[in-house]
C-alpha positions, 0 to 999 in steps of 0.5 A: 815115388809111385810105389810109395804113393800106391802103398799110401793110397792103400794105407788110406783105403785100409784106414778107412774101411777099419773105421767104417766098420769101428774095427780100430778097438779091436786092433791092438797091437797084440791082434794085429800080430796074431792075425799076421801070424794066423794068415801067414798059417793059411798062406802056408796051407795052400801048399801044405801038402805039395810043392808046387814049382813057380810056374805050377803055381803060375799055372794053377788059377785057382792056387794062385787065387788062394796065394794072392788072397792069403798074401795080401791077407798077411801084407794088409795085416802088416801094414795095419801094425806098421800104421798103429806103430806110426813105422814106414813099411818101406823105410823098415823093408829097405833098413832090413834089406841093408842089414841082411846085406851085412849078415850075408855078403854075397861073396861068402854066402853065394848058393848057400842057405845056411844061417848067418851064425855059421858064417862067422 
């Protein structure tokens, strides 16, 4: 329950931040989806010409800060879209994990990165 409470608190802080700036008027579904894509591209840009391992990233404070900031931007926009649509992000993710488990049975796909359509 604590994780849900932390997410709900973050959502309240985000909603307050947006209301204090009168930004609701700009937060259409299209604009938020576009912002998610833009921020995801900025996240990808942090490693555009490199391929750091997890250890490389963790040992590079500048890279970790850049990754953290861009990842936060993506997540905040996703949280905002969930809020606008009245969707529970935890419920959405849990349902998607169940769907993915059905598409990718562990015994069938272990060690493979192939798309689920290749297993049918």
